[in-house]
C-alpha positions as CSV (number, residue, x, y, z in Angstrom):
1,X,96.0,88.9,190.6
2,X,99.4,87.5,189.6
3,X,101.3,89.5,187.0
4,X,104.1,88.4,184.6
5,X,107.8,88.9,185.1
6,X,108.8,92.5,184.4
7,X,112.1,93.9,183.0
8,X,112.8,95.5,186.4
9,X,112.5,92.1,188.1
10,X,114.9,90.5,185.7
11,X,117.4,93.4,186.0
12,X,117.3,93.4,189.8
13,X,117.9,89.6,189.9
14,X,120.8,90.0,187.5
15,X,122.3,92.8,189.6
16,X,121.9,90.6,192.7
17,X,123.6,87.6,191.0
18,X,126.4,89.9,189.7
19,X,127.0,91.4,193.2
20,X,127.1,87.8,194.5
21,X,129.9,87.0,192.1
22,X,127.8,84.8,189.9
23,X,127.2,85.1,186.2
24,X,123.6,86.1,185.4
25,X,122.0,83.4,183.2
26,X,118.4,82.8,182.2
27,X,118.2,79.7,184.4
28,X,119.9,81.4,187.4
29,X,117.6,84.5,187.0
30,X,114.5,82.1,186.9
31,X,115.8,80.3,189.9
32,X,116.4,83.6,191.7
33,X,113.0,84.9,190.8
34,X,111.3,81.5,191.3
35,X,109.1,82.1,188.2
36,X,109.2,83.2,184.6
37,X,109.7,81.4,181.4
38,X,112.9,81.4,179.3
39,X,111.0,83.2,176.5
40,X,110.1,86.0,178.9
41,X,113.3,86.2,180.9
42,X,115.7,85.9,177.9
43,X,114.8,89.3,176.2
44,X,114.9,91.2,179.5
45,X,118.2,89.7,180.4
46,X,119.6,90.6,177.0
47,X,118.5,94.2,177.5
48,X,120.2,94.2,180.9
49,X,123.5,93.1,179.3
50,X,123.1,95.9,176.7
51,X,122.6,98.5,179.4
52,X,125.3,97.1,181.7
53,X,128.2,98.8,179.7
54,X,126.5,102.2,179.8
55,X,125.9,101.8,183.5
56,X,129.5,100.9,184.1
57,X,130.8,103.7,181.9
58,X,128.5,106.2,183.5
59,X,129.5,105.1,186.9
60,X,133.2,105.6,186.0
61,X,132.5,109.3,184.9
62,X,130.8,110.0,188.2
63,X,133.3,108.4,190.4
64,X,137.0,107.9,190.0
65,X,137.4,105.9,193.2
66,X,136.8,102.4,191.5
67,X,140.1,100.7,191.0
68,X,141.2,99.6,187.6
69,X,141.5,96.0,188.7
70,X,137.8,96.0,189.6
71,X,137.0,97.6,186.3
72,X,138.9,94.9,184.4
73,X,137.3,92.2,186.5
74,X,133.9,93.6,185.8
75,X,134.8,93.8,182.1
76,X,135.9,90.2,182.1
77,X,132.8,89.2,184.0
78,X,130.9,91.2,181.5
79,X,132.6,89.5,178.6
80,X,132.1,86.1,180.2
81,X,128.5,87.0,180.9
82,X,128.0,88.0,177.3
83,X,129.6,84.8,176.0
84,X,127.6,82.7,178.4
85,X,124.5,84.6,177.5
86,X,125.2,84.2,173.8
87,X,125.9,80.5,174.4
88,X,122.8,80.1,176.5
89,X,120.8,82.1,174.0
90,X,122.1,79.9,171.2
91,X,121.1,76.8,173.2
92,X,117.7,78.3,174.0
93,X,117.3,79.4,170.3
94,X,118.3,75.9,169.1
95,X,115.9,74.4,171.6
96,X,113.2,76.7,170.5
97,X,114.0,75.9,166.9
98,X,113.8,72.2,167.7
99,X,110.5,72.8,169.5
100,X,109.3,74.9,166.5
101,X,110.4,72.1,164.1
102,X,108.6,69.5,166.2
103,X,105.6,71.8,166.3
104,X,105.8,72.2,162.6
105,X,106.2,68.4,162.1
106,X,103.2,67.9,164.5
107,X,101.3,70.4,162.5
108,X,102.3,68.7,159.2
109,X,101.4,65.4,160.7
110,X,98.1,66.8,161.9
111,X,97.5,68.3,158.5
112,X,98.4,64.9,156.8
113,X,96.1,63.2,159.3
114,X,93.5,65.8,158.6
115,X,93.9,65.3,154.9
116,X,93.7,61.5,155.3
117,X,90.6,62.0,157.5
118,X,89.1,64.3,154.8
119,X,89.9,61.6,152.2
120,X,88.4,58.9,154.5
121,X,85.4,61.1,155.1
122,X,85.0,61.7,151.3
123,X,85.4,58.0,150.7
124,X,83.0,57.3,153.6
125,X,80.6,59.8,152.1
126,X,80.9,58.1,148.7
127,X,80.3,54.8,150.4
128,X,77.3,56.1,152.3
129,X,75.9,57.6,149.1
130,X,76.5,54.3,147.3
131,X,75.0,52.4,150.2
132,X,72.0,54.8,150.2
133,X,71.7,54.3,146.4
134,X,72.0,50.5,146.9
135,X,69.5,50.7,149.7
136,X,67.1,52.6,147.6
137,X,67.6,50.1,144.8
138,X,67.0,47.2,147.2
139,X,63.9,48.9,148.6
140,X,62.6,49.3,145.0
141,X,63.5,45.7,144.3
142,X,61.9,44.6,147.6
143,X,58.8,46.6,146.7
144,X,58.7,45.0,143.3
145,X,59.2,41.5,144.9
146,X,56.4,42.3,147.3
147,X,54.1,43.2,144.4
148,X,55.2,39.9,142.7
149,X,54.6,38.0,145.9
150,X,51.1,39.6,146.2
151,X,50.4,38.6,142.6
152,X,51.7,35.1,143.3
153,X,49.6,34.9,146.5
154,X,46.5,35.8,144.5
155,X,47.4,33.3,141.9
156,X,48.1,30.7,144.6
157,X,44.7,31.5,146.2
158,X,43.0,31.0,142.8
159,X,45.0,27.7,142.3
160,X,44.1,26.5,145.8
161,X,40.4,27.3,145.1
162,X,40.6,25.3,141.9
163,X,42.4,22.5,143.7
164,X,39.8,22.4,146.3
165,X,37.1,22.1,143.6
166,X,39.1,19.4,142.0
167,X,39.6,17.7,145.4
168,X,35.8,17.8,146.0
169,X,35.2,16.3,142.6
170,X,37.9,13.7,143.3
171,X,36.3,12.9,146.6
172,X,33.0,12.4,144.9
173,X,34.7,10.1,142.4
174,X,36.3,8.2,145.2
175,X,33.0,7.9,147.0
176,X,31.5,6.6,143.7
177,X,34.4,4.3,143.2
178,X,34.1,3.0,146.8
179,X,30.4,2.3,146.2
180,X,31.2,0.6,142.9
181,X,33.9,-1.4,144.7
182,X,31.4,-2.5,147.4
183,X,29.0,-3.5,144.7
184,X,31.7,-5.4,142.9
185,X,32.7,-7.0,146.2
186,X,29.1,-8.1,146.7
187,X,28.9,-9.4,143.2
188,X,32.2,-11.2,143.6
189,X,31.0,-12.7,146.9
190,X,27.8,-13.9,145.1
191,X,29.9,-15.2,142.2
192,X,32.2,-17.0,144.6
193,X,29.3,-18.4,146.5
194,X,27.7,-19.7,143.3
195,X,31.1,-21.0,142.2
196,X,31.5,-22.8,145.5
197,X,28.0,-24.2,145.2
198,X,28.7,-25.5,141.7
199,X,32.0,-26.9,142.8
200,X,30.3,-28.6,145.7
201,X,27.7,-30.1,143.3
202,X,30.5,-31.2,140.9
203,X,32.5,-32.6,143.7
204,X,29.5,-34.6,145.0
205,X,28.8,-35.9,141.5
206,X,32.5,-36.8,141.0
207,X,32.6,-38.6,144.4
208,X,29.4,-40.4,143.4
209,X,30.8,-41.5,140.1
210,X,34.1,-42.5,141.7
211,X,32.2,-44.5,144.3
212,X,30.1,-46.1,141.5
213,X,33.3,-47.0,139.6
214,X,34.7,-48.4,142.8
215,X,31.5,-50.5,143.2
216,X,31.7,-51.6,139.6
217,X,35.4,-52.5,140.1
218,X,34.5,-54.5,143.1
219,X,31.7,-56.2,141.1
220,X,34.2,-56.9,138.3
221,X,36.6,-58.5,140.8
222,X,33.7,-60.6,142.2
223,X,32.8,-61.6,138.6
224,X,36.5,-62.4,138.0
225,X,36.5,-64.7,141.0
226,X,33.3,-66.4,139.8
227,X,34.8,-66.6,136.3
228,X,37.9,-68.2,137.7
229,X,35.9,-70.9,139.5
230,X,33.7,-71.4,136.3
231,X,36.9,-71.6,134.2
232,X,38.1,-74.5,136.3
233,X,34.7,-76.3,135.6
234,X,34.5,-75.6,131.9
235,X,36.6,-73.8,129.3
236,X,33.6,-72.7,127.2
237,X,31.9,-71.0,130.1
238,X,35.2,-69.4,131.0
239,X,35.6,-68.2,127.4
240,X,32.1,-66.6,127.6
241,X,33.0,-65.0,130.9
242,X,36.2,-63.7,129.5
243,X,34.3,-62.1,126.7
244,X,31.9,-60.7,129.1
245,X,34.8,-59.4,131.2
246,X,36.3,-57.9,128.1
247,X,33.0,-56.2,127.3
248,X,32.9,-54.9,130.8
249,X,36.5,-53.7,130.6
250,X,35.6,-51.9,127.3
251,X,32.6,-50.4,129.1
252,X,34.8,-49.4,132.0
253,X,37.2,-47.8,129.5
254,X,34.3,-46.0,127.9
255,X,33.2,-44.9,131.4
256,X,36.7,-43.8,132.1
257,X,36.8,-41.8,128.9
258,X,33.4,-40.2,129.8
259,X,34.8,-39.4,133.2
260,X,37.9,-37.8,131.6
261,X,35.6,-35.8,129.4
262,X,33.6,-34.8,132.4
263,X,36.9,-33.9,134.1
264,X,37.9,-31.8,131.1
265,X,34.5,-30.1,131.1
266,X,34.9,-29.5,134.8
267,X,38.4,-28.1,134.1
268,X,36.9,-25.8,131.5
269,X,34.2,-24.7,133.9
270,X,36.8,-24.2,136.6
271,X,39.0,-22.1,134.2
272,X,35.9,-20.0,133.4
273,X,35.2,-19.7,137.1
274,X,38.9,-18.8,137.6
275,X,38.6,-16.0,135.0
276,X,35.5,-14.7,136.6
277,X,37.2,-14.9,139.9
278,X,40.2,-13.0,138.5
279,X,37.9,-10.3,137.3
280,X,36.2,-10.1,140.7
281,X,39.7,-10.1,142.3
282,X,40.6,-7.0,140.2
283,X,37.6,-5.3,141.7
284,X,38.0,-6.6,145.3
285,X,41.4,-7.8,146.4
286,X,40.0,-9.3,149.6
287,X,38.4,-12.1,147.5
288,X,41.8,-13.4,146.3
289,X,42.4,-15.8,149.2
290,X,39.0,-17.4,148.9
291,X,39.3,-17.8,145.2
292,X,42.8,-19.3,145.6
293,X,41.3,-21.7,148.1
294,X,38.6,-22.6,145.6
295,X,41.2,-23.1,142.9
296,X,43.3,-25.3,145.1
297,X,40.2,-27.3,146.1
298,X,39.3,-27.7,142.4
299,X,42.9,-28.8,141.6
300,X,42.8,-31.3,144.4
301,X,39.5,-32.7,143.2
302,X,40.9,-32.8,139.6
303,X,44.0,-34.5,140.8
304,X,42.0,-37.0,142.9
305,X,39.7,-37.7,139.9
306,X,42.8,-38.1,137.6
307,X,44.3,-40.4,140.2
308,X,41.1,-42.4,140.4
309,X,41.0,-42.6,136.6
310,X,44.7,-43.8,136.5
311,X,43.8,-46.4,139.2
312,X,40.9,-47.6,137.1
313,X,43.1,-47.9,134.0
314,X,45.7,-49.7,136.1
315,X,43.1,-52.1,137.4
316,X,41.9,-52.7,133.9
317,X,45.4,-53.5,132.8
318,X,45.7,-55.8,135.8
319,X,42.5,-57.6,134.9
320,X,43.7,-58.0,131.3
321,X,47.0,-59.5,132.6
322,X,45.0,-61.8,134.9
323,X,42.8,-62.9,132.0
324,X,45.8,-63.5,129.9
325,X,47.3,-65.6,132.7
326,X,44.1,-67.6,133.0
327,X,44.1,-68.2,129.2
328,X,47.6,-69.6,129.4
329,X,46.5,-71.8,132.4
330,X,43.5,-73.1,130.4
331,X,45.8,-73.9,127.4
332,X,48.2,-75.7,129.7
333,X,45.3,-77.7,131.3
334,X,44.0,-78.6,127.8
335,X,47.5,-79.7,126.7
336,X,47.9,-81.8,129.8
337,X,44.4,-83.3,129.3
338,X,45.3,-84.1,125.7
339,X,48.5,-85.8,126.7
340,X,46.7,-87.8,129.5
341,X,43.7,-89.0,127.3
342,X,44.4,-92.3,125.2
343,X,44.4,-92.0,121.4
344,X,41.3,-94.4,121.1
345,X,39.3,-92.1,123.2
346,X,40.3,-89.2,121.0
347,X,39.1,-91.1,117.9
348,X,35.6,-91.3,119.2
349,X,33.1,-88.5,119.3
350,X,34.6,-86.9,116.2
351,X,38.1,-86.5,117.6
352,X,37.1,-84.6,120.7
353,X,39.1,-85.5,123.8
354,X,37.2,-87.6,126.3
355,X,36.9,-86.5,129.8
356,X,39.5,-88.1,131.9
357,X,38.3,-90.8,134.3
358,X,39.1,-90.5,137.9
359,X,41.6,-93.0,139.2
360,X,40.7,-95.2,142.1
């Protein structure tokens, strides 16, 4: 087991260094021993220096053979050794004081760091307590929200139940509405079919009346031709035919007025049908196209009837103009005949003009 450096070891090393002519110092003693710390070697070397004087003095009392020069040399060495030892001890003491100051500074730094760590720990502890308090508050709030969510869930379930009931009732109403819509569509189709049938009947009647008017007009034109031929034969017969034609024209005008009244009635019926069709369209949108087609057909028939009426009126005006032209021609013929007949012939038969004789 290794032991520490003893005082005898340090003294022996110092004696050996002194005998070798070297000044014993702490570093040289440590190098000579090969071990030992300055804190251990320093006190032992200091004790060696304190006992060196007594050893030298005691040696002089026992022996007078040591020369005075040696004694002075040893004294000088001793003084030098003391000075070197004091200097080395001052250096070592300064080094130890520096190390002690650094150690104190390190301890102060450690204490400051420890104080900061304690402050940080206290702050951390406060933060943890605040966080724990906040966590407890959040947990309480979350629990309260959970209870609120549960209440809301129950209320939502009740609302969903009520909505389902309302949805079932609405579905029943929709089914009833769909049934009513189908019935309305069927009624609308029936009304449209009836309207189309009535329109077809009216259209056939209007076409028949127009054809009859066309035939009557053709007959009037034939009568006009015959009247023209009869007018060339005799003015009196022509006058009668003109009267007859005027009567026929009046009749045609009356027929045209009746036809216009029928057209107005048909328009009123069509308007009523259109209103019924509009009501049916509100119930069934799919009937809109067919009702529009029926309305367009009715408008076309009405336009055609009006066009036919205008044509009849125009033809009547044309007949009147032709009759007026024939009247003017008859007057011209009578004037020419009056100029051609001699005055003596005019005096006979009560002043009536005699018929002109044909020239050979």
